[in-house]
DRENDRENZA-824938 format. One record per residue (C-alpha): residue number from 1; x, y, z. Coordinates in Angstrom, 1 decimal, always signed. Each point is the difference from the previous one (the first is absolute). Layout:
% DRENDRENZA-824938
<r NUM; <X; Y; Z>>
...
This chain:
% DRENDRENZA-824938
<r 1; <+0.0; +0.1; +0.0>>
<r 2; <+2.9; +2.3; +1.1>>
<r 3; <+1.8; -0.3; -3.6>>
<r 4; <-3.4; +0.5; -1.8>>
<r 5; <-0.8; +3.2; +1.9>>
<r 6; <+3.6; +1.3; -0.3>>
<r 7; <-0.6; -0.6; -4.0>>
<r 8; <-2.9; +2.0; +0.1>>
<r 9; <+1.4; +2.6; +2.5>>
<r 10; <+2.8; +0.7; -2.6>>
<r 11; <-2.6; +0.8; -2.8>>
<r 12; <-1.5; +3.0; +2.3>>
<r 13; <+0.7; +3.1; -1.9>>
<r 14; <+0.3; +3.4; +2.0>>
<r 15; <-2.5; +1.7; -2.3>>
<r 16; <-2.6; -2.4; +0.8>>
<r 17; <-2.6; +1.3; +2.1>>
<r 18; <-0.5; -1.5; +3.7>>
<r 19; <-3.7; +0.6; -0.6>>
<r 20; <-1.5; +0.5; +3.6>>
<r 21; <+2.4; -1.9; +1.9>>
<r 22; <+2.0; +1.9; +2.8>>
<r 23; <+3.1; -2.2; -1.0>>
<r 24; <+2.2; +1.7; -2.8>>
<r 25; <+1.0; -2.3; -3.3>>
<r 26; <+3.7; +1.1; +0.6>>
<r 27; <-0.2; -0.9; +3.7>>
<r 28; <-1.1; -3.6; -1.1>>
<r 29; <+2.5; -0.3; -2.6>>
<r 30; <+3.1; +1.2; +1.9>>
<r 31; <-0.7; -0.9; +3.6>>
<r 32; <+3.5; -1.7; +0.0>>
<r 33; <+2.9; +0.0; +2.5>>
<r 34; <+3.6; -1.1; +0.0>>
<r 35; <+0.7; -2.9; +1.5>>
<r 36; <+3.9; -1.4; +0.4>>
<r 37; <+0.6; -3.0; -2.2>>
<r 38; <+0.7; -3.3; +1.6>>
<r 39; <+2.7; -1.2; -2.1>>
<r 40; <+2.6; +2.8; -1.5>>
<r 41; <-0.2; +3.6; +0.5>>
<r 42; <-2.7; +2.5; -1.0>>
<r 43; <-3.5; +0.5; +0.7>>
<r 44; <-3.3; -1.5; -1.4>>
<r 45; <-3.0; +1.9; -0.7>>
<r 46; <-3.1; -2.0; +1.9>>
<r 47; <-3.3; +1.3; -0.3>>
<r 48; <-1.6; +0.8; +3.2>>
<r 49; <-3.3; -0.2; -0.6>>
<r 50; <-0.2; -3.0; -2.3>>
<r 51; <-0.6; -2.7; +2.7>>
<r 52; <-2.8; +2.0; +1.5>>
<r 53; <-1.6; +0.6; -3.5>>
<r 54; <+0.1; -3.6; -0.5>>
<r 55; <-1.6; -1.2; +3.6>>
<r 56; <-2.7; +2.6; -0.7>>
<r 57; <-0.6; -1.3; -3.6>>
<r 58; <+0.1; -3.4; +1.3>>
<r 59; <-2.5; +0.8; +2.8>>
<r 60; <-2.5; +1.7; -2.2>>
<r 61; <+0.4; -3.4; -2.3>>
<r 62; <-1.2; -1.6; +2.9>>
<r 63; <-2.7; +2.2; +1.3>>
<r 64; <-1.3; -0.3; -3.6>>
<r 65; <-0.8; -3.7; +0.4>>
<r 66; <-2.1; +0.9; +2.8>>
<r 67; <-1.3; +3.3; -0.8>>
<r 68; <+0.1; +0.7; -3.8>>
<r 69; <+1.0; +3.5; -1.4>>
<r 70; <+2.7; +2.4; +0.6>>
<r 71; <+0.3; +2.7; +2.8>>
<r 72; <-2.6; +2.8; -0.6>>
<r 73; <+2.8; +2.6; +0.0>>
<r 74; <+1.5; -1.6; -2.8>>
<r 75; <-3.4; +0.1; -2.1>>
<r 76; <+0.2; +4.3; +0.2>>
<r 77; <+1.6; +1.4; -3.4>>
<r 78; <+1.1; +3.4; -0.6>>
<r 79; <-1.8; +1.3; -3.5>>
<r 80; <+2.2; +2.2; -2.2>>
<r 81; <-0.5; +1.5; -3.3>>
<r 82; <+2.4; -0.5; -2.9>>
<r 83; <+0.3; +2.2; -3.2>>
<r 84; <+0.7; -1.7; -3.6>>
<r 85; <-0.1; +3.1; -1.7>>
<r 86; <-0.9; +3.5; -0.3>>
<r 87; <+0.0; +1.1; +3.7>>
<r 88; <-3.2; +2.5; -0.6>>
<r 89; <-2.3; -3.0; -1.8>>
<r 90; <-2.0; -1.9; +2.6>>
<r 91; <+0.1; -2.7; -2.4>>
<r 92; <+3.5; -0.8; +0.9>>
<r 93; <-0.5; -0.8; +3.3>>
<r 94; <-0.3; -3.4; +1.5>>
<r 95; <-0.3; -1.2; +3.4>>
<r 96; <+2.5; -2.8; +1.7>>
<r 97; <-0.3; -1.6; +3.2>>
<r 98; <+2.9; +0.0; +2.2>>
<r 99; <+0.4; -2.9; +2.7>>
<r 100; <+2.3; +0.1; +3.1>>
<r 101; <+3.5; -1.2; -0.6>>
<r 102; <-0.6; -2.8; +2.6>>
<r 103; <-3.1; -1.4; -1.8>>
<r 104; <+2.0; +0.1; -3.1>>
<r 105; <+3.0; -2.3; +1.3>>
<r 106; <-3.0; -2.3; +1.4>>
<r 107; <-1.5; +0.0; -3.3>>
<r 108; <+3.1; -0.7; -2.0>>
<r 109; <+1.3; -3.0; +2.5>>
<r 110; <-3.5; -1.7; -0.3>>
<r 111; <+0.5; +0.5; -3.9>>
<r 112; <+3.4; -1.5; +0.0>>
<r 113; <-1.0; -2.8; +2.5>>
<r 114; <-3.2; -0.8; -2.1>>
<r 115; <+2.2; +0.4; -3.5>>
<r 116; <+2.6; -2.7; +1.4>>
<r 117; <-3.0; -2.7; +1.4>>
<r 118; <-1.6; +0.3; -3.7>>
<r 119; <+3.2; -0.5; -1.8>>
<r 120; <+1.3; -2.5; +2.2>>
<r 121; <+0.6; -3.6; -1.5>>
<r 122; <-2.5; -1.8; +2.6>>
<r 123; <-2.8; +2.5; -0.8>>
<r 124; <+0.3; +0.8; -3.4>>
<r 125; <-3.3; +1.3; -1.3>>
<r 126; <+1.5; +2.8; -1.9>>
<r 127; <+0.7; -1.0; -3.4>>
<r 128; <+2.7; +1.5; -2.2>>
<r 129; <-2.5; +1.5; -2.1>>
<r 130; <-1.4; +2.1; +2.9>>
<r 131; <+2.7; +3.0; -0.9>>
<r 132; <-1.6; +2.2; +2.2>>
<r 133; <+0.6; -1.8; +3.2>>
<r 134; <+3.7; -0.4; -0.5>>
<r 135; <+2.3; +2.4; +1.5>>
<r 136; <+2.3; +0.3; -3.2>>
<r 137; <-2.8; -0.1; -2.4>>
<r 138; <-3.0; +2.3; -0.5>>
<r 139; <-2.8; +0.2; -2.8>>
<r 140; <+2.3; +1.4; -2.8>>
<r 141; <+1.2; -3.2; -1.1>>
<r 142; <-3.6; -1.3; -1.4>>
<r 143; <+0.0; +3.5; -1.5>>
<r 144; <+3.5; -0.8; -1.8>>
<r 145; <-1.2; -3.3; -1.2>>
<r 146; <-3.2; +1.6; -1.2>>
<r 147; <+2.0; +2.6; -2.1>>
<r 148; <+2.2; -2.5; -1.6>>
<r 149; <-3.2; -2.5; -0.8>>
<r 150; <-1.3; +3.4; -1.5>>
<r 151; <+2.9; +0.4; -2.3>>
<r 152; <+0.4; -3.6; -0.8>>
<r 153; <-3.6; +0.0; -1.3>>
<r 154; <+0.6; +3.2; -2.1>>
<r 155; <+2.8; -1.7; -1.4>>
<r 156; <-1.2; -3.4; -0.6>>
<r 157; <-3.5; +0.4; -0.8>>
<r 158; <-1.2; -3.4; +0.2>>
<r 159; <-2.6; -0.6; -2.8>>
<r 160; <+0.2; +3.9; -1.0>>
<r 161; <-1.9; +0.5; +3.2>>
<r 162; <+1.7; +3.0; +2.1>>
<r 163; <-2.3; -1.0; +3.3>>
<r 164; <+1.6; -0.9; +2.9>>
<r 165; <-2.0; -1.6; +3.0>>
<r 166; <+1.4; -0.4; +3.5>>
<r 167; <-1.3; -0.3; +3.3>>
<r 168; <+1.9; +0.8; +3.3>>
<r 169; <-2.0; -1.6; +2.9>>
<r 170; <+0.3; +0.9; +3.5>>
<r 171; <-1.6; -2.0; +2.2>>
């Protein structure tokens, strides 16, 4: 759990908003202290909050078995407006919900655990063709395949027909 949480803590950026949390994003990321190495000279940077956060998340997992859900204060979001064009045009703005840092960390850990479980050999319910569920794949691969099929249909034109019939089925 600590290594998975450390991976997600490294992914935090200072520009990401902490939402309504009282804990700043950069504080969570850089809460380290220098500890003398057991072998050799020098110091190692040890994340001070990592064991506490791992314990908090494990307690949250355990309590979710008895009482499903997430803490109420993690469900509160801060709405901000983003603009995507001329600032004076009201149609250029869209709303964005910013959740708290702790909730985002919790959700990312759960997503990683569920993804690893779904892709494990013992479970193996996610097929190779379920491209959107794999971390290194996305839905661009089927669009790439479709584009090449269209090009091949235009080039070959079986029986003088330029029609191409395809189906991508999502179960």
